[in-house]
C-alpha atoms as one frame of an Amber mdcrd trajectory, in Angstrom:
protein
   8.616   1.211 -14.933  11.269   4.102 -13.389  13.436   3.499 -10.050  15.201
   6.501  -8.923  17.576   6.334  -5.784  18.257  10.050  -4.409  20.659  10.262
  -1.266  19.412  13.080   0.991  21.318  13.833   3.551  20.957  10.660   6.132
  18.654   9.276   4.007  18.333   7.082   0.899  14.822   7.363  -1.226  14.006
   5.133  -3.505  10.995   5.444  -5.545   9.158   3.052  -8.116   6.778   4.716
 -10.227   4.628   3.105 -12.728   2.552   4.425 -15.701  -0.732   1.745 -15.065
  -3.849   1.579 -14.136  -3.167   3.586 -11.214  -4.793   2.366  -7.685  -8.288
   4.145  -6.405  -7.978   6.960  -3.646 -11.002   4.489  -1.661  -8.268   1.349
  -1.504  -4.538   3.636  -0.793  -5.607   3.125   2.925  -5.737  -0.719   2.278
  -2.447  -1.450  -0.425  -0.285  -2.540   2.702  -3.107  -4.640   4.960  -2.358
  -8.211   5.054  -4.225 -10.405   2.920  -5.863  -7.270   0.972  -6.009  -7.109
  -2.595  -7.289  -4.301  -4.082  -9.512  -6.870  -6.687 -11.260  -9.334  -4.202
 -12.746 -11.304  -7.310  -8.719 -12.740  -8.096  -7.763 -15.701  -6.393  -4.118
 -16.616  -5.614  -3.796 -18.028  -8.817  -4.152 -15.420 -10.824  -3.143 -12.017
  -7.917  -1.060 -13.142  -4.928  -2.132 -13.540  -1.863  -2.379 -10.113  -0.573
   1.183  -9.894   1.092   3.455  -8.183  -0.717   3.054  -4.644  -0.179   2.915
  -6.304   3.885   6.008  -7.657   3.693   7.830  -4.872   2.413   6.008  -2.670
   4.572   7.986  -4.686   7.771  11.142  -4.885   5.863  11.239  -1.036   5.408
  10.030  -0.745   8.891  12.681  -2.850  10.478  15.087  -1.060   8.959  14.014
   1.808  10.647  12.521   3.728   7.621   9.076   4.252   5.702   7.250   3.220
   2.748   4.195   5.641   1.415   1.910   5.622  -2.120   0.606   7.906  -3.520
  -1.560   6.947  -7.065  -4.161   8.376  -9.921  -6.276   6.454 -11.611  -5.339
   6.098 -15.084  -1.814   7.670 -14.573   0.061   5.857 -12.398   1.224   4.955
  -9.085   4.579   6.223  -6.852   6.090   3.829  -3.571   8.764   6.303  -1.828
  10.655   4.141   0.817  13.072   6.171   2.665  15.941   4.938   4.614  18.244
   5.797   7.114  21.887   5.479   5.478  23.657   5.358   8.722
């Protein structure tokens, strides 16, 4: 995993990258939805509740920022968070 922080004008840009299995393009529009999980067969015991990214999105939004995701299956995923610095 790689974590990068860049100051760009009046914004802080945080990127979190991994080299995991990636997220299929059809699933990307749903990753920030509450209770949504890519693998419906996974239960809370093995795969979480599906709340983490929706909570992250709400926190970022509450701070007047944005969060986006890009992913390629077989290559990995990058989450980009942009927050105002003032």
